[in-house]
PDB file of N, CA, C and O in Angstrom:
ATOM      1  N   MET A   1      -8.728  -9.130 -30.087  1.00  0.00           N
ATOM      2  CA  MET A   1      -8.157  -8.093 -29.236  1.00  0.00           C
ATOM      3  C   MET A   1      -9.178  -6.999 -28.944  1.00  0.00           C
ATOM      4  O   MET A   1      -9.159  -6.410 -27.863  1.00  0.00           O
ATOM      5  N   THR A   2     -10.047  -6.727 -29.871  1.00  0.00           N
ATOM      6  CA  THR A   2     -11.042  -5.686 -29.672  1.00  0.00           C
ATOM      7  C   THR A   2     -11.918  -5.978 -28.467  1.00  0.00           C
ATOM      8  O   THR A   2     -12.247  -5.066 -27.708  1.00  0.00           O
ATOM      9  N   SER A   3     -12.300  -7.233 -28.277  1.00  0.00           N
ATOM     10  CA  SER A   3     -13.153  -7.548 -27.132  1.00  0.00           C
ATOM     11  C   SER A   3     -12.412  -7.321 -25.815  1.00  0.00           C
ATOM     12  O   SER A   3     -13.028  -6.904 -24.834  1.00  0.00           O
ATOM     13  N   ILE A   4     -11.120  -7.583 -25.773  1.00  0.00           N
ATOM     14  CA  ILE A   4     -10.334  -7.324 -24.565  1.00  0.00           C
ATOM     15  C   ILE A   4     -10.282  -5.822 -24.303  1.00  0.00           C
ATOM     16  O   ILE A   4     -10.444  -5.388 -23.163  1.00  0.00           O
ATOM     17  N   GLN A   5     -10.063  -5.037 -25.333  1.00  0.00           N
ATOM     18  CA  GLN A   5     -10.045  -3.578 -25.196  1.00  0.00           C
ATOM     19  C   GLN A   5     -11.392  -3.089 -24.675  1.00  0.00           C
ATOM     20  O   GLN A   5     -11.445  -2.286 -23.743  1.00  0.00           O
ATOM     21  N   THR A   6     -12.469  -3.567 -25.268  1.00  0.00           N
ATOM     22  CA  THR A   6     -13.812  -3.164 -24.858  1.00  0.00           C
ATOM     23  C   THR A   6     -14.088  -3.574 -23.420  1.00  0.00           C
ATOM     24  O   THR A   6     -14.616  -2.784 -22.638  1.00  0.00           O
ATOM     25  N   LEU A   7     -13.736  -4.801 -23.070  1.00  0.00           N
ATOM     26  CA  LEU A   7     -13.943  -5.290 -21.711  1.00  0.00           C
ATOM     27  C   LEU A   7     -13.139  -4.460 -20.707  1.00  0.00           C
ATOM     28  O   LEU A   7     -13.638  -4.133 -19.631  1.00  0.00           O
ATOM     29  N   ALA A   8     -11.913  -4.126 -21.054  1.00  0.00           N
ATOM     30  CA  ALA A   8     -11.087  -3.294 -20.172  1.00  0.00           C
ATOM     31  C   ALA A   8     -11.710  -1.909 -19.992  1.00  0.00           C
ATOM     32  O   ALA A   8     -11.736  -1.381 -18.880  1.00  0.00           O
ATOM     33  N   GLU A   9     -12.206  -1.326 -21.067  1.00  0.00           N
ATOM     34  CA  GLU A   9     -12.849  -0.012 -20.981  1.00  0.00           C
ATOM     35  C   GLU A   9     -14.090  -0.076 -20.102  1.00  0.00           C
ATOM     36  O   GLU A   9     -14.333   0.831 -19.306  1.00  0.00           O
ATOM     37  N   GLU A  10     -14.875  -1.134 -20.238  1.00  0.00           N
ATOM     38  CA  GLU A  10     -16.065  -1.300 -19.403  1.00  0.00           C
ATOM     39  C   GLU A  10     -15.669  -1.502 -17.941  1.00  0.00           C
ATOM     40  O   GLU A  10     -16.317  -0.968 -17.041  1.00  0.00           O
ATOM     41  N   THR A  11     -14.619  -2.264 -17.710  1.00  0.00           N
ATOM     42  CA  THR A  11     -14.168  -2.554 -16.346  1.00  0.00           C
ATOM     43  C   THR A  11     -13.669  -1.299 -15.648  1.00  0.00           C
ATOM     44  O   THR A  11     -14.010  -1.049 -14.491  1.00  0.00           O
ATOM     45  N   PHE A  12     -12.863  -0.509 -16.349  1.00  0.00           N
ATOM     46  CA  PHE A  12     -12.268   0.676 -15.740  1.00  0.00           C
ATOM     47  C   PHE A  12     -13.116   1.926 -15.921  1.00  0.00           C
ATOM     48  O   PHE A  12     -12.863   2.943 -15.275  1.00  0.00           O
ATOM     49  N   GLY A  13     -14.122   1.864 -16.792  1.00  0.00           N
ATOM     50  CA  GLY A  13     -15.016   2.994 -16.994  1.00  0.00           C
ATOM     51  C   GLY A  13     -14.385   4.166 -17.719  1.00  0.00           C
ATOM     52  O   GLY A  13     -14.931   5.270 -17.724  1.00  0.00           O
ATOM     53  N   ASP A  14     -13.237   3.925 -18.329  1.00  0.00           N
ATOM     54  CA  ASP A  14     -12.499   5.012 -18.965  1.00  0.00           C
ATOM     55  C   ASP A  14     -11.503   4.416 -19.957  1.00  0.00           C
ATOM     56  O   ASP A  14     -10.746   3.507 -19.615  1.00  0.00           O
ATOM     57  N   LYS A  15     -11.506   4.926 -21.172  1.00  0.00           N
ATOM     58  CA  LYS A  15     -10.628   4.396 -22.213  1.00  0.00           C
ATOM     59  C   LYS A  15      -9.153   4.579 -21.863  1.00  0.00           C
ATOM     60  O   LYS A  15      -8.344   3.676 -22.076  1.00  0.00           O
ATOM     61  N   GLU A  16      -8.807   5.742 -21.330  1.00  0.00           N
ATOM     62  CA  GLU A  16      -7.410   6.024 -20.996  1.00  0.00           C
ATOM     63  C   GLU A  16      -6.904   5.105 -19.878  1.00  0.00           C
ATOM     64  O   GLU A  16      -5.793   4.580 -19.961  1.00  0.00           O
ATOM     65  N   LYS A  17      -7.714   4.912 -18.838  1.00  0.00           N
ATOM     66  CA  LYS A  17      -7.328   4.008 -17.747  1.00  0.00           C
ATOM     67  C   LYS A  17      -7.171   2.582 -18.263  1.00  0.00           C
ATOM     68  O   LYS A  17      -6.238   1.876 -17.878  1.00  0.00           O
ATOM     69  N   ALA A  18      -8.080   2.164 -19.130  1.00  0.00           N
ATOM     70  CA  ALA A  18      -8.011   0.818 -19.706  1.00  0.00           C
ATOM     71  C   ALA A  18      -6.729   0.656 -20.509  1.00  0.00           C
ATOM     72  O   ALA A  18      -6.048  -0.363 -20.389  1.00  0.00           O
ATOM     73  N   ASN A  19      -6.395   1.640 -21.319  1.00  0.00           N
ATOM     74  CA  ASN A  19      -5.179   1.563 -22.132  1.00  0.00           C
ATOM     75  C   ASN A  19      -3.922   1.510 -21.275  1.00  0.00           C
ATOM     76  O   ASN A  19      -2.984   0.780 -21.594  1.00  0.00           O
ATOM     77  N   ARG A  20      -3.897   2.276 -20.192  1.00  0.00           N
ATOM     78  CA  ARG A  20      -2.738   2.227 -19.285  1.00  0.00           C
ATOM     79  C   ARG A  20      -2.604   0.838 -18.675  1.00  0.00           C
ATOM     80  O   ARG A  20      -1.502   0.293 -18.613  1.00  0.00           O
ATOM     81  N   TRP A  21      -3.717   0.258 -18.222  1.00  0.00           N
ATOM     82  CA  TRP A  21      -3.676  -1.068 -17.606  1.00  0.00           C
ATOM     83  C   TRP A  21      -3.233  -2.123 -18.619  1.00  0.00           C
ATOM     84  O   TRP A  21      -2.438  -3.003 -18.289  1.00  0.00           O
ATOM     85  N   LEU A  22      -3.732  -2.042 -19.825  1.00  0.00           N
ATOM     86  CA  LEU A  22      -3.390  -3.027 -20.853  1.00  0.00           C
ATOM     87  C   LEU A  22      -1.907  -2.992 -21.223  1.00  0.00           C
ATOM     88  O   LEU A  22      -1.372  -3.985 -21.715  1.00  0.00           O
ATOM     89  N   ARG A  23      -1.247  -1.874 -20.994  1.00  0.00           N
ATOM     90  CA  ARG A  23       0.167  -1.719 -21.360  1.00  0.00           C
ATOM     91  C   ARG A  23       1.114  -1.822 -20.164  1.00  0.00           C
ATOM     92  O   ARG A  23       2.328  -1.684 -20.315  1.00  0.00           O
ATOM     93  N   ARG A  24       0.556  -2.064 -18.978  1.00  0.00           N
ATOM     94  CA  ARG A  24       1.362  -2.168 -17.753  1.00  0.00           C
ATOM     95  C   ARG A  24       1.788  -3.618 -17.537  1.00  0.00           C
ATOM     96  O   ARG A  24       0.980  -4.536 -17.672  1.00  0.00           O
ATOM     97  N   THR A  25       3.060  -3.816 -17.202  1.00  0.00           N
ATOM     98  CA  THR A  25       3.507  -5.180 -16.897  1.00  0.00           C
ATOM     99  C   THR A  25       2.895  -5.611 -15.571  1.00  0.00           C
ATOM    100  O   THR A  25       2.789  -4.822 -14.633  1.00  0.00           O
ATOM    101  N   LEU A  26       2.495  -6.873 -15.512  1.00  0.00           N
ATOM    102  CA  LEU A  26       1.866  -7.417 -14.310  1.00  0.00           C
ATOM    103  C   LEU A  26       2.644  -8.634 -13.829  1.00  0.00           C
ATOM    104  O   LEU A  26       2.963  -9.526 -14.615  1.00  0.00           O
ATOM    105  N   ALA A  27       2.949  -8.668 -12.537  1.00  0.00           N
ATOM    106  CA  ALA A  27       3.642  -9.819 -11.958  1.00  0.00           C
ATOM    107  C   ALA A  27       2.830 -11.090 -12.185  1.00  0.00           C
ATOM    108  O   ALA A  27       3.393 -12.157 -12.430  1.00  0.00           O
ATOM    109  N   GLU A  28       1.515 -10.974 -12.103  1.00  0.00           N
ATOM    110  CA  GLU A  28       0.615 -12.110 -12.298  1.00  0.00           C
ATOM    111  C   GLU A  28       0.771 -12.738 -13.686  1.00  0.00           C
ATOM    112  O   GLU A  28       0.443 -13.907 -13.892  1.00  0.00           O
ATOM    113  N   LEU A  29       1.270 -11.953 -14.621  1.00  0.00           N
ATOM    114  CA  LEU A  29       1.466 -12.427 -15.998  1.00  0.00           C
ATOM    115  C   LEU A  29       2.944 -12.681 -16.289  1.00  0.00           C
ATOM    116  O   LEU A  29       3.354 -12.682 -17.450  1.00  0.00           O
ATOM    117  N   GLY A  30       3.725 -12.890 -15.270  1.00  0.00           N
ATOM    118  CA  GLY A  30       5.149 -13.151 -15.452  1.00  0.00           C
ATOM    119  C   GLY A  30       5.911 -11.956 -15.981  1.00  0.00           C
ATOM    120  O   GLY A  30       6.920 -12.107 -16.670  1.00  0.00           O
ATOM    121  N   GLY A  31       5.424 -10.754 -15.654  1.00  0.00           N
ATOM    122  CA  GLY A  31       6.095  -9.541 -16.100  1.00  0.00           C
ATOM    123  C   GLY A  31       5.697  -9.079 -17.489  1.00  0.00           C
ATOM    124  O   GLY A  31       6.250  -8.106 -18.001  1.00  0.00           O
ATOM    125  N   GLU A  32       4.752  -9.759 -18.101  1.00  0.00           N
ATOM    126  CA  GLU A  32       4.252  -9.358 -19.424  1.00  0.00           C
ATOM    127  C   GLU A  32       3.098  -8.373 -19.265  1.00  0.00           C
ATOM    128  O   GLU A  32       2.538  -8.226 -18.179  1.00  0.00           O
ATOM    129  N   THR A  33       2.753  -7.708 -20.350  1.00  0.00           N
ATOM    130  CA  THR A  33       1.589  -6.829 -20.340  1.00  0.00           C
ATOM    131  C   THR A  33       0.354  -7.619 -20.766  1.00  0.00           C
ATOM    132  O   THR A  33       0.467  -8.614 -21.482  1.00  0.00           O
ATOM    133  N   PRO A  34      -0.821  -7.177 -20.329  1.00  0.00           N
ATOM    134  CA  PRO A  34      -2.042  -7.838 -20.780  1.00  0.00           C
ATOM    135  C   PRO A  34      -2.169  -7.870 -22.308  1.00  0.00           C
ATOM    136  O   PRO A  34      -2.677  -8.843 -22.865  1.00  0.00           O
ATOM    137  N   LEU A  35      -1.713  -6.819 -22.984  1.00  0.00           N
ATOM    138  CA  LEU A  35      -1.808  -6.807 -24.450  1.00  0.00           C
ATOM    139  C   LEU A  35      -0.994  -7.922 -25.085  1.00  0.00           C
ATOM    140  O   LEU A  35      -1.440  -8.544 -26.049  1.00  0.00           O
ATOM    141  N   VAL A  36       0.185  -8.179 -24.557  1.00  0.00           N
ATOM    142  CA  VAL A  36       1.031  -9.248 -25.099  1.00  0.00           C
ATOM    143  C   VAL A  36       0.390 -10.603 -24.831  1.00  0.00           C
ATOM    144  O   VAL A  36       0.293 -11.438 -25.730  1.00  0.00           O
ATOM    145  N   VAL A  37      -0.043 -10.817 -23.602  1.00  0.00           N
ATOM    146  CA  VAL A  37      -0.640 -12.104 -23.228  1.00  0.00           C
ATOM    147  C   VAL A  37      -1.914 -12.372 -24.032  1.00  0.00           C
ATOM    148  O   VAL A  37      -2.174 -13.510 -24.422  1.00  0.00           O
ATOM    149  N   ALA A  38      -2.696 -11.338 -24.275  1.00  0.00           N
ATOM    150  CA  ALA A  38      -3.988 -11.494 -24.949  1.00  0.00           C
ATOM    151  C   ALA A  38      -3.871 -11.823 -26.431  1.00  0.00           C
ATOM    152  O   ALA A  38      -4.890 -11.990 -27.101  1.00  0.00           O
ATOM    153  N   GLN A  39      -2.669 -11.918 -26.951  1.00  0.00           N
ATOM    154  CA  GLN A  39      -2.515 -12.215 -28.375  1.00  0.00           C
ATOM    155  C   GLN A  39      -2.814 -13.662 -28.717  1.00  0.00           C
ATOM    156  O   GLN A  39      -2.971 -14.002 -29.890  1.00  0.00           O
ATOM    157  N   THR A  40      -2.896 -14.524 -27.704  1.00  0.00           N
ATOM    158  CA  THR A  40      -3.313 -15.906 -27.948  1.00  0.00           C
ATOM    159  C   THR A  40      -4.707 -16.092 -27.359  1.00  0.00           C
ATOM    160  O   THR A  40      -5.123 -15.336 -26.481  1.00  0.00           O
ATOM    161  N   GLU A  41      -5.417 -17.088 -27.840  1.00  0.00           N
ATOM    162  CA  GLU A  41      -6.764 -17.367 -27.330  1.00  0.00           C
ATOM    163  C   GLU A  41      -6.717 -17.675 -25.835  1.00  0.00           C
ATOM    164  O   GLU A  41      -7.521 -17.150 -25.064  1.00  0.00           O
ATOM    165  N   ALA A  42      -5.776 -18.524 -25.427  1.00  0.00           N
ATOM    166  CA  ALA A  42      -5.649 -18.878 -24.008  1.00  0.00           C
ATOM    167  C   ALA A  42      -5.292 -17.646 -23.177  1.00  0.00           C
ATOM    168  O   ALA A  42      -5.814 -17.456 -22.078  1.00  0.00           O
ATOM    169  N   GLY A  43      -4.411 -16.826 -23.705  1.00  0.00           N
ATOM    170  CA  GLY A  43      -4.021 -15.609 -23.003  1.00  0.00           C
ATOM    171  C   GLY A  43      -5.177 -14.634 -22.860  1.00  0.00           C
ATOM    172  O   GLY A  43      -5.336 -13.996 -21.819  1.00  0.00           O
ATOM    173  N   ALA A  44      -5.978 -14.522 -23.902  1.00  0.00           N
ATOM    174  CA  ALA A  44      -7.147 -13.640 -23.851  1.00  0.00           C
ATOM    175  C   ALA A  44      -8.104 -14.082 -22.753  1.00  0.00           C
ATOM    176  O   ALA A  44      -8.694 -13.245 -22.070  1.00  0.00           O
ATOM    177  N   ARG A  45      -8.262 -15.392 -22.578  1.00  0.00           N
ATOM    178  CA  ARG A  45      -9.138 -15.905 -21.505  1.00  0.00           C
ATOM    179  C   ARG A  45      -8.583 -15.530 -20.134  1.00  0.00           C
ATOM    180  O   ARG A  45      -9.338 -15.203 -19.219  1.00  0.00           O
ATOM    181  N   ILE A  46      -7.260 -15.579 -19.999  1.00  0.00           N
ATOM    182  CA  ILE A  46      -6.629 -15.191 -18.731  1.00  0.00           C
ATOM    183  C   ILE A  46      -6.914 -13.717 -18.434  1.00  0.00           C
ATOM    184  O   ILE A  46      -7.259 -13.363 -17.307  1.00  0.00           O
ATOM    185  N   ILE A  47      -6.769 -12.870 -19.438  1.00  0.00           N
ATOM    186  CA  ILE A  47      -7.016 -11.436 -19.257  1.00  0.00           C
ATOM    187  C   ILE A  47      -8.481 -11.191 -18.927  1.00  0.00           C
ATOM    188  O   ILE A  47      -8.789 -10.351 -18.081  1.00  0.00           O
ATOM    189  N   GLU A  48      -9.384 -11.906 -19.574  1.00  0.00           N
ATOM    190  CA  GLU A  48     -10.811 -11.774 -19.264  1.00  0.00           C
ATOM    191  C   GLU A  48     -11.078 -12.143 -17.806  1.00  0.00           C
ATOM    192  O   GLU A  48     -11.874 -11.488 -17.133  1.00  0.00           O
ATOM    193  N   THR A  49     -10.417 -13.186 -17.322  1.00  0.00           N
ATOM    194  CA  THR A  49     -10.586 -13.606 -15.931  1.00  0.00           C
ATOM    195  C   THR A  49     -10.086 -12.529 -14.973  1.00  0.00           C
ATOM    196  O   THR A  49     -10.748 -12.215 -13.984  1.00  0.00           O
ATOM    197  N   ILE A  50      -8.922 -11.967 -15.267  1.00  0.00           N
ATOM    198  CA  ILE A  50      -8.372 -10.906 -14.413  1.00  0.00           C
ATOM    199  C   ILE A  50      -9.300  -9.695 -14.405  1.00  0.00           C
ATOM    200  O   ILE A  50      -9.567  -9.123 -13.348  1.00  0.00           O
ATOM    201  N   LEU A  51      -9.789  -9.305 -15.574  1.00  0.00           N
ATOM    202  CA  LEU A  51     -10.704  -8.163 -15.645  1.00  0.00           C
ATOM    203  C   LEU A  51     -11.997  -8.452 -14.887  1.00  0.00           C
ATOM    204  O   LEU A  51     -12.569  -7.557 -14.265  1.00  0.00           O
ATOM    205  N   GLY A  52     -12.450  -9.686 -14.939  1.00  0.00           N
ATOM    206  CA  GLY A  52     -13.639 -10.070 -14.178  1.00  0.00           C
ATOM    207  C   GLY A  52     -13.419  -9.913 -12.682  1.00  0.00           C
ATOM    208  O   GLY A  52     -14.302  -9.443 -11.965  1.00  0.00           O
ATOM    209  N   LYS A  53     -12.240 -10.306 -12.211  1.00  0.00           N
ATOM    210  CA  LYS A  53     -11.901 -10.149 -10.789  1.00  0.00           C
ATOM    211  C   LYS A  53     -11.856  -8.673 -10.408  1.00  0.00           C
ATOM    212  O   LYS A  53     -12.341  -8.281  -9.347  1.00  0.00           O
ATOM    213  N   ILE A  54     -11.272  -7.866 -11.277  1.00  0.00           N
ATOM    214  CA  ILE A  54     -11.202  -6.427 -11.012  1.00  0.00           C
ATOM    215  C   ILE A  54     -12.616  -5.851 -10.941  1.00  0.00           C
ATOM    216  O   ILE A  54     -12.922  -5.057 -10.052  1.00  0.00           O
ATOM    217  N   ALA A  55     -13.464  -6.247 -11.866  1.00  0.00           N
ATOM    218  CA  ALA A  55     -14.838  -5.746 -11.893  1.00  0.00           C
ATOM    219  C   ALA A  55     -15.593  -6.113 -10.620  1.00  0.00           C
ATOM    220  O   ALA A  55     -16.464  -5.369 -10.167  1.00  0.00           O
ATOM    221  N   LEU A  56     -15.254  -7.262 -10.049  1.00  0.00           N
ATOM    222  CA  LEU A  56     -15.908  -7.706  -8.815  1.00  0.00           C
ATOM    223  C   LEU A  56     -15.245  -7.142  -7.563  1.00  0.00           C
ATOM    224  O   LEU A  56     -15.699  -7.386  -6.445  1.00  0.00           O
ATOM    225  N   GLY A  57     -14.166  -6.385  -7.760  1.00  0.00           N
ATOM    226  CA  GLY A  57     -13.509  -5.729  -6.645  1.00  0.00           C
ATOM    227  C   GLY A  57     -12.343  -6.481  -6.043  1.00  0.00           C
ATOM    228  O   GLY A  57     -11.799  -6.057  -5.024  1.00  0.00           O
ATOM    229  N   ALA A  58     -11.948  -7.583  -6.645  1.00  0.00           N
ATOM    230  CA  ALA A  58     -10.806  -8.340  -6.135  1.00  0.00           C
ATOM    231  C   ALA A  58      -9.517  -7.693  -6.610  1.00  0.00           C
ATOM    232  O   ALA A  58      -9.484  -7.069  -7.671  1.00  0.00           O
ATOM    233  N   ALA A  59      -8.470  -7.838  -5.838  1.00  0.00           N
ATOM    234  CA  ALA A  59      -7.159  -7.331  -6.256  1.00  0.00           C
ATOM    235  C   ALA A  59      -6.617  -8.224  -7.351  1.00  0.00           C
ATOM    236  O   ALA A  59      -6.701  -9.449  -7.260  1.00  0.00           O
ATOM    237  N   ALA A  60      -6.065  -7.618  -8.379  1.00  0.00           N
ATOM    238  CA  ALA A  60      -5.486  -8.401  -9.479  1.00  0.00           C
ATOM    239  C   ALA A  60      -4.110  -7.877  -9.807  1.00  0.00           C
ATOM    240  O   ALA A  60      -3.449  -8.398 -10.705  1.00  0.00           O
TER     241      ALA A  60
END
């Protein structure tokens, strides 16, 4: 989970913004929060992919 937190902070450039995003429900995740989804290895990979898209400027 720490790597997801760190990646989110790097992506958003701000710890507070990253924490808000990690706790926000996302339609893309079936209404779950990134923190809940990231609790499994497969889920963490999904969150990493979404953060990568955000970092590249794609809508997520």
